[in-house]
LOVEXBA-532642 format. One line per 8 residues: for each residue x, y, z of N, C-alpha, C, O, CB. Coordinates in nm, 4 decimals. Glycine has a CB too. Example, Ala and Ser with C-alpha at 12.3 -4.5 7.8 and 13.67 -1.06 7.14 Angstrom:
BEGIN
1.3190/-0.5690/0.7800/1.2300/-0.4500/0.7800/1.3200/-0.3300/0.7800/1.4236/-0.3319/0.8465/1.1308/-0.4473/0.9046 | 1.2850/-0.2250/0.7080/1.3670/-0.1060/0.7140/1.2900/0.0030/0.7870/1.3409/0.1138/0.8039/1.4084/-0.0598/0.5725
END
This chain:
BEGIN
0.1076/-0.0690/-0.0162/-0.0185/-0.0068/0.0118/0.0836/0.1197/0.0052/0.1890/0.1287/0.0681/-0.1222/-0.0516/0.1612 | 0.0265/0.2203/-0.0894/0.1513/0.3562/-0.0726/0.0913/0.4051/0.0050/-0.0263/0.3826/0.0334/0.1979/0.4691/-0.1881 | 0.2195/0.5386/0.0877/0.1644/0.6506/0.1769/0.1682/0.7513/0.1109/0.2694/0.7861/0.0500/0.2265/0.6789/0.2982 | 0.0388/0.8274/0.1114/0.0650/0.9745/0.0316/0.1362/1.0770/0.1760/0.0860/1.0563/0.2865/-0.1300/1.0577/-0.0464 | 0.2329/1.1662/0.1661/0.2545/1.2709/0.2408/0.1267/1.4042/0.1780/0.0807/1.4439/0.0709/0.4324/1.3061/0.2225 | 0.1184/1.4226/0.2743/0.0566/1.5867/0.2202/0.1397/1.6920/0.2108/0.2379/1.7166/0.2808/-0.0477/1.6527/0.3120 | 0.0886/1.7618/0.1073/0.2060/1.8858/-0.0107/0.1998/1.9810/0.1152/0.1233/2.0021/0.2093/0.1198/1.9866/-0.2154 | 0.3074/2.0222/0.0724/0.3429/2.1537/0.1727/0.4152/2.2804/0.0697/0.4967/2.2887/-0.0222/0.4770/2.0964/0.3146
0.3208/2.3752/0.1576/0.3368/2.5104/0.0770/0.5104/2.5552/0.0387/0.6026/2.5545/0.1203/0.2612/2.6410/0.1846 | 0.5171/2.5831/-0.0719/0.6338/2.5584/-0.0593/0.6801/2.7242/-0.0865/0.7969/2.7414/-0.0517/0.6834/2.4328/-0.1568 | 0.6151/2.8473/-0.1403/0.6177/2.9543/-0.1243/0.4944/3.0312/-0.0520/0.3761/2.9974/-0.0499/0.6479/2.9862/-0.2323 | 0.5654/3.1605/0.0147/0.4517/3.2182/0.0172/0.4488/3.3519/-0.0739/0.5493/3.4174/-0.1014/0.4213/3.2391/0.1555 | 0.3028/3.3850/-0.1207/0.2837/3.4820/-0.2236/0.2328/3.5976/-0.1616/0.1590/3.5476/-0.0768/0.1959/3.4371/-0.3314 | 0.2223/3.7438/-0.1460/0.2399/3.8514/-0.0828/0.0609/3.8951/-0.1941/0.0239/3.8440/-0.2999/0.4327/3.9434/-0.1034 | -0.0098/4.0085/-0.1059/-0.1005/4.0038/-0.1917/-0.0810/4.0781/-0.3352/-0.1742/4.0557/-0.4125/-0.2036/4.0464/-0.1241 | 0.0044/4.1478/-0.3771/0.0459/4.1685/-0.4999/0.0420/4.0954/-0.5815/-0.0315/4.1092/-0.6793/0.1338/4.1971/-0.5082
0.1125/4.0073/-0.5650/0.1720/3.8312/-0.5961/0.0369/3.8197/-0.6836/0.0140/3.8436/-0.8021/0.1912/3.6826/-0.4239 | -0.0588/3.7645/-0.5566/-0.2181/3.7084/-0.5717/-0.2699/3.8042/-0.6929/-0.2737/3.7579/-0.8069/-0.3288/3.7328/-0.4087 | -0.3053/3.9234/-0.6697/-0.3669/4.0236/-0.7963/-0.2937/3.9587/-0.9194/-0.3407/3.8687/-0.9891/-0.3218/4.2139/-0.7821 | -0.1944/4.0073/-0.9320/-0.0699/3.9569/-1.0677/-0.1139/3.8206/-1.1094/-0.1609/3.8055/-1.2221/0.1201/3.9371/-1.0105 | -0.0984/3.6885/-1.0012/-0.1139/3.6108/-1.0816/-0.2480/3.5450/-1.1020/-0.2497/3.4297/-1.1450/-0.0287/3.5412/-1.0614 | -0.3637/3.6099/-1.0744/-0.4733/3.6057/-1.1004/-0.5106/3.6591/-1.2171/-0.5928/3.6023/-1.2891/-0.5262/3.6433/-1.0171 | -0.4552/3.7727/-1.2483/-0.5037/3.8278/-1.3452/-0.4534/3.8092/-1.4740/-0.5064/3.8352/-1.5820/-0.5066/3.9340/-1.3198 | -0.3428/3.7602/-1.4485/-0.2338/3.6544/-1.5932/-0.3181/3.5491/-1.6243/-0.3488/3.5121/-1.7376/-0.0567/3.5602/-1.5397
-0.3661/3.4873/-1.4833/-0.4463/3.3550/-1.5496/-0.5637/3.3537/-1.6162/-0.6141/3.2645/-1.6844/-0.4794/3.2664/-1.4613 | -0.6053/3.4714/-1.5872/-0.7238/3.5614/-1.6833/-0.6860/3.5997/-1.8227/-0.7700/3.6231/-1.9097/-0.7598/3.7092/-1.6162 | -0.5444/3.6059/-1.8429/-0.5225/3.6836/-1.9833/-0.5477/3.7872/-1.9603/-0.6350/3.8187/-2.0412/-0.5915/3.6542/-2.1002 | -0.5179/3.9005/-1.8717/-0.5842/4.0418/-1.9007/-0.4327/4.1390/-1.8653/-0.3551/4.1090/-1.7747/-0.7494/4.0814/-1.7740 | -0.4204/4.2187/-1.9277/-0.3217/4.2813/-1.8980/-0.3470/4.3909/-1.8077/-0.4657/4.4173/-1.7887/-0.2659/4.3139/-2.0021 | -0.2609/4.4596/-1.7486/-0.2816/4.5431/-1.6729/-0.3967/4.6522/-1.6880/-0.4866/4.6923/-1.6142/-0.1756/4.5841/-1.6645 | -0.3696/4.6710/-1.7690/-0.4684/4.8325/-1.8701/-0.6000/4.7772/-1.9113/-0.6927/4.8581/-1.9080/-0.3819/4.9004/-2.0608 | -0.6225/4.6779/-1.9426/-0.7305/4.5711/-1.9238/-0.8048/4.5595/-1.8007/-0.9242/4.5823/-1.8205/-0.6764/4.4474/-1.9407
-0.7813/4.5363/-1.6986/-0.7805/4.5617/-1.5651/-0.8665/4.6518/-1.5197/-0.9804/4.6307/-1.4782/-0.6702/4.5944/-1.5271 | -0.7918/4.7853/-1.5311/-0.7900/4.9364/-1.5161/-0.9327/4.9555/-1.5986/-1.0368/4.9844/-1.5396/-0.6375/5.0234/-1.5889 | -0.9240/4.9334/-1.7604/-1.0388/4.9839/-1.7833/-1.1904/4.8973/-1.7505/-1.2997/4.9495/-1.7726/-1.0200/5.0173/-1.9166 | -1.1760/4.7725/-1.7007/-1.3102/4.7081/-1.6156/-1.2853/4.7096/-1.4542/-1.3627/4.6407/-1.3879/-1.3384/4.5321/-1.6626 | -1.1938/4.7752/-1.3926/-1.2422/4.8227/-1.3132/-1.2465/4.9488/-1.3251/-1.3552/4.9745/-1.2734/-1.2058/4.7869/-1.2272 | -1.2107/5.0270/-1.3517/-1.2033/5.2112/-1.3396/-1.0666/5.2104/-1.2251/-1.0601/5.3244/-1.1792/-1.3961/5.3115/-1.2480 | -0.9725/5.1345/-1.1729/-0.8876/5.1709/-1.1029/-0.7595/5.2064/-1.2321/-0.7508/5.1366/-1.3331/-0.8667/5.0562/-0.9836 | -0.6873/5.3002/-1.2106/-0.5768/5.3155/-1.3002/-0.4639/5.2124/-1.2759/-0.4284/5.1523/-1.1746/-0.5235/5.4545/-1.2878
-0.4166/5.2128/-1.4127/-0.3341/5.1185/-1.4733/-0.2351/5.1081/-1.3175/-0.2162/5.0263/-1.2274/-0.2516/5.1805/-1.6414 | -0.1874/5.2553/-1.3579/-0.0392/5.3038/-1.2272/-0.0823/5.2265/-1.1061/-0.0017/5.1504/-1.0525/-0.0249/5.5106/-1.1638 | -0.1995/5.2402/-1.0612/-0.2658/5.1938/-0.9381/-0.2689/5.0473/-0.9263/-0.2395/5.0011/-0.8160/-0.4037/5.2443/-0.9302 | -0.2961/4.9753/-1.0110/-0.2699/4.8445/-1.0483/-0.1740/4.7861/-1.0177/-0.1609/4.6943/-0.9367/-0.2708/4.8273/-1.1501 | -0.0756/4.8542/-1.1039/0.0897/4.7811/-1.1022/0.1479/4.8559/-0.9481/0.2240/4.7878/-0.8793/0.2184/4.8471/-1.2814 | 0.1163/4.9686/-0.9093/0.1465/4.9291/-0.7282/0.0773/4.8845/-0.6550/0.0764/4.9434/-0.5469/0.1709/5.0165/-0.6411 | -0.0022/4.7808/-0.6655/-0.0445/4.7081/-0.5557/0.0468/4.6072/-0.6374/0.1528/4.6052/-0.5749/-0.2170/4.6830/-0.5128 | 0.0551/4.5395/-0.7247/0.0961/4.4196/-0.8001/0.2600/4.4107/-0.7404/0.3172/4.3019/-0.7476/0.0763/4.4425/-0.9875
0.3130/4.4992/-0.6970/0.4386/4.5778/-0.6355/0.4507/4.6036/-0.5615/0.5452/4.6782/-0.5359/0.4787/4.6582/-0.6539 | 0.3347/4.5476/-0.4376/0.3187/4.5747/-0.2990/0.3774/4.7335/-0.2493/0.4298/4.7564/-0.1402/0.3981/4.4522/-0.2231 | 0.3552/4.8276/-0.3523/0.3672/4.9721/-0.2730/0.2755/5.0271/-0.2597/0.2845/5.1497/-0.2667/0.4378/5.0677/-0.3161 | 0.1828/4.9847/-0.2420/0.0103/5.0549/-0.1535/-0.0052/4.9320/-0.1422/0.0283/4.8279/-0.1986/-0.1472/5.1578/-0.2390 | -0.0543/4.9614/-0.0703/-0.1659/4.8158/-0.0049/-0.3056/4.8233/-0.0495/-0.3532/4.9363/-0.0602/-0.1888/4.8112/0.1799 | -0.3706/4.7337/-0.0740/-0.4590/4.6935/-0.1762/-0.6034/4.7521/-0.1184/-0.6780/4.8021/-0.2026/-0.4525/4.5232/-0.2015 | -0.6436/4.7494/0.0084/-0.7543/4.7639/0.0358/-0.9147/4.6907/0.0353/-0.9499/4.6028/-0.0435/-0.7421/4.8376/-0.0092 | -0.9656/4.7271/0.1004/-1.1173/4.6235/0.0728/-1.1823/4.6720/-0.0035/-1.2480/4.5947/-0.0732/-1.2222/4.5956/0.1806
-1.1943/4.7955/-0.0245/-1.2892/4.8486/-0.1272/-1.2107/4.8265/-0.2853/-1.2836/4.8453/-0.3827/-1.3234/5.0252/-0.0881 | -1.0916/4.7945/-0.3066/-1.0250/4.7853/-0.4496/-1.0524/4.6807/-0.4509/-1.1201/4.6463/-0.5477/-0.8853/4.8134/-0.4881 | -1.0083/4.5495/-0.3239/-1.0387/4.4214/-0.3486/-1.1773/4.3744/-0.3793/-1.1776/4.2545/-0.4071/-0.9970/4.3595/-0.2510 | -1.2937/4.4300/-0.3829/-1.4136/4.4129/-0.3745/-1.4029/4.4299/-0.5430/-1.4775/4.3625/-0.6140/-1.5034/4.5111/-0.2678 | -1.3256/4.5048/-0.5901/-1.3685/4.5770/-0.7255/-1.2686/4.4692/-0.8185/-1.3002/4.4106/-0.9221/-1.3225/4.7785/-0.7370 | -1.1699/4.4657/-0.7624/-1.0716/4.4110/-0.8771/-1.1223/4.2189/-0.8711/-1.1030/4.1373/-0.9612/-0.8581/4.4534/-0.8193 | -1.1892/4.1932/-0.7339/-1.2294/4.0507/-0.7121/-1.3273/4.0147/-0.8226/-1.3098/3.9144/-0.8918/-1.2957/4.0276/-0.5671 | -1.4329/4.0987/-0.8393/-1.5636/4.0894/-0.9293/-1.4586/4.0999/-1.0517/-1.4257/3.9823/-1.0674/-1.7067/4.2267/-0.9120
-1.4008/4.1628/-1.1296/-1.3100/4.1608/-1.2339/-1.2939/4.0293/-1.2658/-1.3288/3.9466/-1.3500/-1.1876/4.2237/-1.2065 | -1.2238/4.0417/-1.1606/-1.1154/3.8978/-1.1764/-1.2174/3.7456/-1.1300/-1.1664/3.6339/-1.1396/-0.9456/3.9183/-1.0288 | -1.3364/3.7609/-1.0899/-1.4122/3.6555/-1.1056/-1.3723/3.5374/-0.9669/-1.4023/3.4189/-0.9525/-1.3810/3.6019/-1.2662 | -1.3141/3.6070/-0.9033/-1.2891/3.5091/-0.7457/-1.3632/3.5819/-0.6216/-1.4396/3.6767/-0.6397/-1.0971/3.5004/-0.6916 | -1.3366/3.5341/-0.5066/-1.3513/3.5811/-0.4208/-1.2709/3.6726/-0.3378/-1.1594/3.6232/-0.3206/-1.3801/3.5111/-0.3871 | -1.2862/3.8040/-0.2709/-1.2008/3.8732/-0.2714/-1.1111/3.8174/-0.1287/-1.0046/3.8753/-0.1075/-1.2582/4.0140/-0.2848 | -1.1375/3.7480/-0.0683/-1.0424/3.7048/0.0054/-0.9192/3.6193/-0.0512/-0.8178/3.5918/0.0129/-1.1059/3.6422/0.0941 | -0.9429/3.5881/-0.1631/-0.8430/3.5158/-0.2412/-0.6998/3.6322/-0.2328/-0.5809/3.6174/-0.2042/-0.9132/3.4820/-0.4181
-0.7815/3.7445/-0.2723/-0.6545/3.8529/-0.2945/-0.5876/3.9203/-0.2119/-0.4823/3.9833/-0.2220/-0.6795/3.9478/-0.3593 | -0.7056/3.8888/-0.0732/-0.6626/4.0378/0.0099/-0.5945/3.8808/0.1585/-0.5402/3.9387/0.2526/-0.8800/4.2115/0.0753 | -0.5948/3.7934/0.1694/-0.5699/3.6498/0.2415/-0.4753/3.5372/0.1598/-0.4876/3.4199/0.1951/-0.7226/3.5775/0.2637 | -0.3843/3.5685/0.0554/-0.3646/3.4516/-0.0055/-0.2848/3.3480/0.0258/-0.2742/3.2463/-0.0429/-0.3386/3.4731/-0.0995 | -0.2072/3.3774/0.1638/-0.1351/3.2873/0.2420/-0.2369/3.2130/0.3406/-0.2272/3.0904/0.3462/-0.0212/3.3641/0.3179 | -0.3046/3.2577/0.3952/-0.4206/3.2122/0.4901/-0.4020/3.0594/0.5194/-0.3954/2.9779/0.4274/-0.5732/3.2389/0.4200 | -0.3962/3.0349/0.6117/-0.3727/2.8786/0.6942/-0.4800/2.8767/0.8117/-0.4493/2.9155/0.9245/-0.1952/2.8585/0.7754 | -0.5966/2.8338/0.7831/-0.6694/2.8044/0.9175/-0.6698/2.7503/1.0388/-0.7199/2.7731/1.1489/-0.7322/2.7658/0.9053
-0.5810/2.6511/0.9747/-0.5105/2.5931/1.0973/-0.4123/2.6241/1.1934/-0.3878/2.5886/1.3087/-0.4689/2.5129/1.0689 | -0.3388/2.7406/1.0687/-0.2364/2.7930/1.1942/-0.3126/2.8995/1.2783/-0.3078/2.9015/1.4013/-0.0848/2.8712/1.1331 | -0.3742/2.9768/1.2124/-0.4925/3.1185/1.2326/-0.5796/3.0805/1.3857/-0.6080/3.1600/1.4753/-0.6436/3.1243/1.0630 | -0.6164/2.8957/1.3775/-0.6937/2.8839/1.5084/-0.6143/2.9100/1.6732/-0.6809/2.8993/1.7762/-0.7493/2.7284/1.4998
END
């Protein structure tokens, strides 16, 4: 009988990186995301480079455009077992 090990997290992802990764998975440029959200491209770039905070309201707007839950963007490394 084979025994399997639970996969371990290999990297931590920042809030900005999570926005970039999800945007790229949707095959959107920063300019396209800016058009969808009304958030300036320069602001999206600053978020993706962790130069400014995402913030709850921007997270909601970006999540809607990226078709994901805002928590995916705001808490990319959330581990419920550790937080408990």
